[in-house]
C-alpha positions as CSV (number, residue, x, y, z in Angstrom):
1,M,0.0,0.0,0.0
2,E,1.4,3.4,-0.9
3,R,2.3,5.5,2.1
4,G,0.1,8.4,1.1
5,Y,-3.0,6.1,0.9
6,M,-2.2,4.5,4.3
7,N,-2.0,8.0,5.9
8,K,-5.6,8.5,4.9
9,L,-6.8,5.2,6.2
10,Q,-8.1,5.5,9.8
11,L,-10.4,2.5,10.3
12,L,-10.6,-1.0,8.8
13,I,-13.8,-3.0,9.6
14,T,-13.8,-6.6,8.6
15,D,-16.1,-9.6,8.9
16,I,-14.5,-12.7,10.2
17,D,-15.8,-16.0,8.8
18,G,-15.1,-16.3,5.1
19,T,-13.4,-12.9,5.0
20,L,-10.6,-12.5,7.6
21,L,-10.3,-16.3,8.3
22,N,-9.1,-18.8,5.8
23,T,-10.7,-22.2,5.1
24,Q,-8.9,-23.6,8.2
25,K,-10.6,-20.9,10.3
26,Q,-7.2,-19.1,10.9
27,I,-5.7,-15.7,10.0
28,S,-2.9,-16.2,7.5
29,K,0.5,-15.1,8.7
30,Q,0.7,-12.5,5.9
31,T,-2.7,-11.1,6.8
32,L,-1.8,-11.0,10.6
33,D,1.5,-9.3,9.9
34,Y,-0.2,-6.7,7.7
35,L,-3.0,-6.0,10.2
36,I,-0.4,-5.5,13.0
37,H,1.5,-3.2,10.6
38,L,-1.7,-1.1,10.0
39,Q,-2.3,-0.8,13.7
40,Q,1.3,0.3,14.3
41,N,0.5,3.1,11.8
42,N,-2.5,4.3,13.7
43,V,-5.2,2.4,11.7
44,V,-8.0,1.1,14.0
45,I,-9.1,-2.4,13.4
46,A,-12.7,-3.5,14.1
47,L,-13.8,-7.1,13.9
48,C,-17.5,-7.5,13.0
49,S,-19.2,-10.8,13.6
50,G,-22.4,-12.6,14.5
51,R,-20.4,-14.4,17.2
52,I,-20.5,-13.6,20.9
53,P,-17.5,-11.9,22.5
54,A,-16.1,-15.0,24.1
55,E,-15.8,-16.7,20.7
56,L,-13.7,-13.7,19.5
57,Q,-11.1,-13.6,22.2
58,S,-8.4,-15.6,20.4
59,L,-8.7,-13.2,17.5
60,V,-8.5,-10.2,19.8
61,N,-5.3,-11.7,21.3
62,Q,-3.7,-12.5,17.9
63,L,-4.4,-9.1,16.5
64,Q,-3.4,-7.4,19.8
65,L,-6.6,-5.3,19.7
66,D,-6.2,-4.5,23.4
67,K,-2.8,-3.0,22.8
68,Y,-3.7,-1.0,19.8
69,G,-7.3,0.0,20.7
70,G,-9.3,-2.1,18.3
71,Y,-13.0,-2.9,18.5
72,I,-15.3,-5.9,18.2
73,I,-18.8,-5.5,16.9
74,H,-20.4,-8.7,18.1
75,T,-23.7,-10.7,18.1
76,N,-24.8,-9.3,14.7
77,G,-24.3,-5.7,15.9
78,A,-26.0,-6.0,19.3
79,G,-22.9,-4.6,21.0
80,I,-19.5,-3.0,20.5
81,I,-16.5,-3.5,22.7
82,N,-13.5,-1.2,22.9
83,C,-10.7,-3.8,23.5
84,K,-8.2,-1.3,25.0
85,M,-10.5,0.3,27.5
86,M,-12.8,-2.7,27.9
87,L,-15.8,-0.4,27.3
88,V,-19.0,-2.1,26.2
89,Y,-21.6,-0.2,24.1
90,L,-25.0,-1.8,23.7
């Protein structure tokens, strides 16, 4: 990604199943590395899923959303959690 474009990007929202996760239900190393890189460059990551928060915890840990201030939009949009501040919005 060109540096100029990345400077404009502030938020990346992604679905999980069939989008972020591969057929083995894992984040590829290349994708994980790039998402960490984006966060290190002040891009906020938000995971959006029909799953409940407990089912998303391993992804939160892998992506270090608590460190970088990412969000999870869970249970088909029923709630939003700020992973860094552990704030829950319903």
